[in-house]
N, C-alpha and C positions, 0 to 999 in steps of 0.2 A: 503492499501500500503507500502512496506515495504522497508526501503531505505537502501542500503549498508554502514558503515560508512565511511564517509568521501565524499560521493556522494552529490552534492547540484545540481538538474536540474536548478535551476534559476542560475547558476555559469555557466553551460555550455551554455545557453542562452546567459547570458553575454558576455562569449567569441566568440560565435557567433556575436554578434550585434559590440562587439567591431573589430573584424576580417572584418566585412563588412563594418563600418564605414572608416574602414583605406584600404580598398581593393587597392583603387587607389595607394596610398604611396606604398603598399608592392609590388603589382607589376610592379609599376614603379620602385623601388629600383632592383626588380629582371630584369627587361628588361636591365636597362642602366649597371648593373653588367655583365650580360650576354654578351651584346652589347662591352663593355671594353674587356671583357676576349678574343671577337672573335678577336676585332681590335688588340689586343695585339699579339696574334696569328699569325695572319696575317700580322704583324710591322716586325716580326723577320726574319733576315735571314734564306733562305734555307739553310741547308747542306746534302750531300748527303754521305752515306759512302758504303765503296768496301771493301772487306773482300778476301784472299787471306790465302791459307792454304797449308803448305808442310808437307811429313813426309820425315825426314832425312833417306836415305840409310843406311843400316846395313850390315855389310858383313856377308855372307852365311852360318858360322859357329858360329857366334855370339850366339844364341838364339835357345837352343833347349831342346826339352824333359822337363823337370820339370820347366827349367828355362823361357821357353817358353811359358807355361801354367799359371806361377805365376804373366807375366809380363802380359798377357792378362785380371787377375782379378785385374791389378792394385798393385800388390808387386813385389817390387824389391829386388832382392837377391845379386842386387851390380853389377857393369859392369866390362869388363876388362878396359875401358877406359873413361875417363870425357866428351869427345864427344859425346857418345851415349844417355847423357840425356838431354832432351826435355828442361830442364831449361837451360841447357849449351846452346845448340841453339837460344833460346828465349835473355840470356843476351846477347849471342854475335851481335845480330840483335838490340838489345837495346844500345849496345855500343855508346859512343860518334866519332868511326872512322867510323861505318857505318851507323851512322845518317849525320854526315857532307857530306860522299861521297853523300848519298840519297839528302841532301839539296844542295849540290852543282852541280846536273844533271841538264840537259836543259830539259824544258815539254814543248807540246803542249798546247796552249790556247784551252779553250772551242769551239767546230765547226773548229778547225783546226789539220793539221797533220802537220806542218811545226813545229819542238821540236826547237825555237828559244828562247825560254822566260826561264829565269832562274827563279829556285822556290822564290828566293826574289822578283823578280818583282810580280809574280802573286800572293805572299803574301804582297804584298806592304810595303817590308821593304826598308827601307830608311836610308844611311849613307854615308858619307865620306869614312871610313874605309872599304874595303871589307871584311877584317877579323872579324871588329865586326856587319857586315852585314850577313855575315855566321853565324855566333854564334846567332844570333838572328833568323834566318830562320831556324836553327836546334834546336832551343828552341822552334820555334810556330810548328815544324813539329812533335816534341817528345809529346810535348802539344795534338796534332791532331792524335797522331798515339797508338794503344794500342797491345801489343804482347804476346798473351796467349798460354802457353804450356798446354797440356794435359798430363799429366805421364802416365795417363793408357792406353790413345791411341797412343803416342808419335806424336800426330798432332801439330805442331806450327801454329795457327793462327795470321795473323796481320791485322787489321783492320784500316782504316785510312778514317778520317772525314774532308771533305773539301767544300766549297762553290760551286764547280763544280762536277758533278760526273764522268766526264771524268777525270779530275786532280785525283781523288780520287782515280779510278782504276789505273792511270798511278803510283801514287805514291804507293799502295798496291804492284804494280808488280814490283817496281824497290827496292824494299828489297830482 
């Protein structure tokens, strides 16, 4: 019988005996770790995301011929105004003024159509100073919002995460 260099039939048998001897511990640790992972995942608060997207309108004579073909391939040949860039619209939507306006609006609570709750109330922002509460609400809204321009297609996508599916939808549409 020929043995390959480094192979030891007794070593394999020793490994199997070791694994069988400690089988309960190995399986137990794996089961506890798996259950801990499932428990942790279930204990995390649920978050819902809503996505809204739009394409800014362009005037009819802005793109034609070679410029239109280049734009469809993701190549910018320049534009006649800064307002045509998807990045411009994304920066406007992410500006302090727009975020503060969305943060100061009233929204419906989950399961209700009554738009009587401020976003500060829904985000559980407390404070005696209304301006400080608005700043904190805007900060939290900015943290839960993602604005992504696509220069190739010109589509601007707004994604909002929140603990409520309805609130996520209302926030995405509020932009």
